[in-house]
C-alpha positions in Angstrom: 65.6 26.8 -60.7 63.1 25.1 -57.8 62.8 26.4 -54.2 66.8 27.3 -54.1 67.8 24.6 -51.9 71.7 25.0 -52.9 74.9 27.0 -54.6 74.1 27.5 -58.2 77.4 27.6 -61.0 77.3 29.4 -64.0 78.1 27.4 -67.1 79.7 29.8 -68.6 82.2 31.2 -66.0 82.0 28.6 -63.7 81.4 31.0 -60.7 78.8 29.7 -57.8 76.0 32.3 -56.5 73.5 31.8 -53.4 69.4 31.4 -54.3 67.6 34.8 -53.9 63.8 35.8 -54.3 61.8 35.9 -57.5 62.2 39.2 -59.4 58.4 40.2 -60.5 59.9 39.9 -63.9 61.4 36.9 -63.6 64.5 35.3 -62.5 67.8 36.6 -63.5 69.1 33.5 -63.5 68.2 31.9 -67.0 67.8 28.2 -67.1 69.3 25.9 -70.1 68.3 22.8 -71.0 66.7 22.4 -67.8 69.5 21.7 -65.1 72.1 24.2 -66.0 72.2 28.0 -65.9 74.4 31.0 -66.4 74.5 34.5 -64.8 73.7 37.4 -66.3 77.4 38.5 -66.5 77.7 35.4 -69.0 74.2 35.8 -70.7 74.8 39.4 -71.6 78.3 38.6 -72.7 80.1 40.4 -70.5 82.0 37.8 -68.8 84.5 38.3 -65.5 82.3 41.7 -65.3 80.4 41.5 -61.9 77.1 42.7 -62.5 75.2 44.2 -59.7 71.6 42.0 -59.1 68.6 43.6 -60.3 66.7 42.9 -57.7 68.7 44.2 -54.7 71.6 45.8 -56.4 74.1 43.9 -54.4 76.8 41.0 -55.6 75.6 38.7 -54.0 72.2 38.9 -54.1 71.2 39.6 -50.1 67.2 39.7 -50.6 66.5 36.5 -49.0 69.0 33.7 -47.8 66.7 31.6 -46.8 68.0 29.8 -43.3 67.0 26.6 -41.6 63.2 25.9 -41.2 62.6 27.8 -37.4 60.7 25.5 -34.9 57.1 25.0 -35.0 55.2 27.9 -33.5 52.8 27.9 -30.5 49.1 26.0 -31.1 46.2 28.3 -32.1 43.2 28.6 -30.3 40.6 26.0 -30.9 38.1 26.6 -33.3 34.4 26.5 -33.2 32.7 23.7 -32.8 31.6 21.9 -35.8 28.0 21.3 -36.5 26.3 18.3 -34.9 26.5 14.9 -36.9 23.8 12.8 -38.0 22.2 10.7 -35.3 23.4 7.7 -35.4 21.1 4.3 -35.6 19.8 3.0 -32.4 21.5 0.4 -30.5 19.7 -2.8 -29.6 17.3 -2.7 -26.1 19.1 -3.4 -22.6 18.5 -6.1 -20.8 15.2 -5.8 -18.6 16.0 -3.9 -15.1 15.0 -5.2 -11.8 11.1 -4.6 -10.8 10.4 -1.6 -9.1 8.7 -1.4 -5.8 5.2 -1.5 -5.6 3.5 1.8 -6.0 0.8 3.0 -3.6 -2.8 2.0 -3.2 -5.0 3.5 -5.6 -8.3 5.3 -4.5 -11.0 2.5 -4.5 -13.5 2.2 -7.1 -16.9 3.1 -7.6 -19.4 0.4 -6.2 -20.4 -2.3 -8.8 -23.8 -2.8 -9.6 -26.0 -5.3 -7.0 -26.3 -8.2 -8.3 -29.3 -10.5 -9.2 -31.0 -11.4 -5.9 -30.5 -15.4 -4.9 -33.1 -18.2 -5.1 -35.4 -17.9 -2.2 -34.1 -20.7 0.9 -36.7 -23.1 1.7 -38.8 -22.1 4.6 -37.8 -23.0 8.0 -40.0 -24.6 11.0 -40.5 -22.0 14.0 -40.2 -24.0 17.1 -42.0 -21.6 19.6 -42.8 -22.8 23.4 -43.8 -20.4 26.3 -46.0 -20.8 29.5 -47.6 -18.1 31.5 -49.4 -18.7 34.6 -51.0 -16.2 37.5 -52.6 -17.4 40.7 -54.2 -14.8 43.2 -55.4 -17.1 45.4 -54.2 -16.8 49.3 -51.6 -19.5 50.0 -49.5 -20.6 53.0 -46.0 -22.2 51.4 -43.6 -24.1 53.9 -40.1 -23.5 53.5 -38.3 -25.2 51.0 -41.9 -26.3 49.6 -43.3 -25.4 46.0 -45.9 -22.8 45.4 -49.2 -23.6 43.8 -48.9 -22.6 40.0 -52.6 -23.3 39.4 -54.6 -20.3 38.1 -55.1 -18.3 34.8 -52.6 -20.1 32.0 -51.5 -19.5 28.8 -49.6 -23.4 27.4 -47.7 -23.3 24.1 -45.6 -26.5 23.4 -45.4 -26.7 27.6 -47.3 -29.1 29.7 -48.8 -27.8 33.1 -48.8 -31.0 35.9 -51.1 -29.2 39.3 -50.3 -28.1 41.2 -46.9 -26.8 40.9 -45.0 -28.1 37.8 -44.5 -27.0 34.1 -42.6 -29.4 31.8 -41.2 -28.3 28.2 -42.1 -30.1 25.3 -39.5 -28.3 22.8 -35.6 -28.3 23.8 -34.2 -24.6 23.9 -33.1 -22.1 26.1 -35.8 -20.1 28.2 -36.0 -17.1 29.9 -38.1 -17.4 33.3 -39.6 -14.4 35.5 -41.3 -15.2 38.7 -42.5 -12.8 41.2 -44.7 -13.3 44.6 -46.4 -10.8 47.1 -47.1 -11.6 50.5 -50.0 -10.5 52.3 -49.8 -7.3 54.0 -49.2 -9.0 57.9 -46.7 -11.0 56.6 -42.7 -9.9 57.9 -39.9 -10.6 55.9 -37.5 -11.9 55.0 -38.7 -13.3 51.5 -36.2 -15.7 49.1 -37.9 -17.8 46.3 -35.5 -19.8 43.5 -36.8 -21.1 40.5 -35.7 -25.0 40.0 -34.9 -27.0 36.5 -36.0 -30.9 37.1 -36.5 -30.5 40.8 -32.7 -30.1 42.0 -30.7 -27.0 39.9 -31.3 -23.5 40.9 -31.4 -21.4 38.1 -32.6 -17.9 39.3 -33.8 -16.8 42.3 -34.6 -13.2 44.5 -34.3 -12.2 47.9 -35.6 -9.7 50.3 -33.6 -9.1 53.5 -35.7 -6.7 55.2 -38.4 -7.8 58.0 -41.2 -5.2 57.2 -44.5 -6.3 56.5 -46.4 -6.7 53.0 -43.3 -7.1 50.9 -42.9 -8.7 47.2 -39.8 -10.7 45.4 -39.0 -11.5 42.0 -36.3 -14.1 40.6 -35.2 -13.9 37.1 -33.4 -17.1 35.1 -32.1 -18.7 32.0 -32.1 -22.3 31.6 -29.3 -22.7 29.1 -30.3 -25.2 26.5 -32.4 -28.0 28.4 -34.0 -30.7 26.4 -37.7 -31.7 26.0 -39.4 -33.1 29.2 -37.3 -31.1 31.4 -39.6 -29.4 34.3 -39.6 -26.2 35.9 -41.1 -25.6 39.6 -41.0 -22.2 42.1 -39.6 -22.7 45.5 -40.0 -20.8 48.6 -36.6 -20.6 50.3 -37.4 -17.5 52.8 -36.2 -19.5 55.7 -39.8 -19.4 56.9 -43.7 -20.3 56.3 -44.9 -17.4 54.2 -48.1 -16.4 53.2 -49.1 -14.5 49.7 -52.2 -13.6 47.9 -50.4 -13.4 44.5 -48.1 -15.2 42.4 -46.9 -15.0 38.3 -44.6 -16.8 36.4 -43.8 -16.6 32.5 -41.4 -19.1 30.8 -40.1 -17.9 27.1 -38.0 -20.2 24.5 -35.5 -17.5 23.2 -33.6 -20.0 21.2 
């Protein structure tokens, strides 16, 4: 008998019995030719006489009557997580992402070694030009007339034409300074102008007071003038003046 799923019929007396639990000593149903069996009463030669079951002592056996299967019980708690499996193979490299923002500029590195000195260039021509005159002879000069520049002179690329004209021999830009001192009895006002090429006033000086024995100075810049330009010093006091000291200097500065 397997599992006791249906009623069993005795091959001797024909009575049917329900299945029951197995006795520790073996089933009280006795198998016969694989698929037939006989009850204990027939087996013991006492047909029709009811014999109590040796397992529970009741007829029919009431030890276990198997009913239909119950419903599925509630799911038990989740068991502990199993160990981590072996790491899988590395996948293919993904596409390169977009370029990130430019980082902050790093600190300036140390100064490199000084390079070799270059070849010395050709020596240029030094073009100088200057002149100076000092006249301490007393002279009286009419208004709008030129002062005499005759006296102690220094000339470099500048020529002098007496009595009142310097001529530039080297083109360039010149700085010119002049000073005129009147005699002690000469009353003001006093005024002088530095004249370029007999026409252009490029510097001057004025003393407006009427006090006697005054001194007047003038400063001028020629700008870039060509060779052959002339320089003169003119009285623009609005009156004749008598002076006993005069100095004029000019220097090429570029």
